[in-house]
N, C-alpha and C positions, 0 to 999 in steps of 0.2 A: 437432526443435524445441528450441532451447536453453532453459536455465533463465533466467528473467528476475527481477531484483530491482529493485523500485521503491525507490530509495535516496536518502537525504539524507546527504551526506558529513559534515555538521556534527552528526549525531545519533550518539551512542555506540552505541546498540542497533543502528542500521543498519550502522555500521562493524563491529561485532562479528559480526553476522549474515553480512555479506559475507565476512569472514575465515573464518568457520566453513564456508561453502559452498566457498570456495577450498581450505580444508584437506581437504575431501573429494575434491579433484582435479577439481572442477567450476569452469569459468570462465564465470560467468553473463554474460548481456547486462545491462548496467547502465543503468537509466533514471533519470536525476536528475529526478524528477517535479516538482520545483519549477520547473525550467527547461523541461521538456517534460511538461506534465500529460497524463494519459490523457484521451481523449475520453469523452463520456458513454457511448457504446457499449462502449468498452474497460473503463470503470469498472464497468458493469453486468456484463460478462463476468467480471471479476475477482471481483466480489461473489458471482456464481453459483458460481464455483469455490471460494470461501471458505465458501459456505453461510451468508452473512451479509447483513444489510440495510445500507443506507448509514449509519444511525445507529450501527451496531456498529463502524464504523471512523472515527468522527468524533472529532477531538481537540476536546473541549469548550471548553477555555480559549482555543484559537486561534479557534474558531468565534465565541466571544463577542467576542474582540478584532477579528475581521473584521466584526462587526455582523450576523451571520447570524441571522435570526429563529429563535427556539428551537422553533417549531412546524413548521418545514420538514420535509417527509417525501417519500419516493419520488423521483420525477423532479426535483422542485424542489430537493431536497437534493443529488442527484447533480449537477445543473447548478451549484449553489453550490460544490460540491467541485471541479469542473472549473475554475470561475472563480477559486477561492481554494484552490489545491492544498495550502497549508500546513495546512489543517484535516484532511487525510487522515492517518490513523494510519500509522506507518511502522515498520519496512520491511515490504513485502509481497513474497513470493517466489512466482512462478508457474512450474510445471513441467508442460507439457502441459495436461491437464484438471484439474490439482490446484493448489491455492494454499494458503499458510499465512502467518500473521502472524509476524514475527520477535520476538514478545514472549511468552515469553522467546526469545532467539535459537535455542536448541536445538529449538524446536518446528518449524523448517523441515526438520530432518533427515528426518522421516518422509515428505516428498514428494520427496526427491532420488533 
């Protein structure tokens, strides 16, 4: 199963993380999640691999700009993230049953 990066090419942290993965000799599958957002099931699986809840990967400024209710939680928050993918923190790297946030980019090295 290939390494996958949920990537936003306009984000410097995302670009740095992608380069760091490639520098390790790994050519990841690149999912530009703003164009191809994960489904609710995929997002739940990613969260399980991260060991985090949806609020842990929420970009608060973008959530406010999108008008998401601040009290959303659980499945309602996941549904909002799928509908408004720009509120998902980036980048997220998945390798098999492990995942890591690329903040800082070096944190993904431990799952490669």
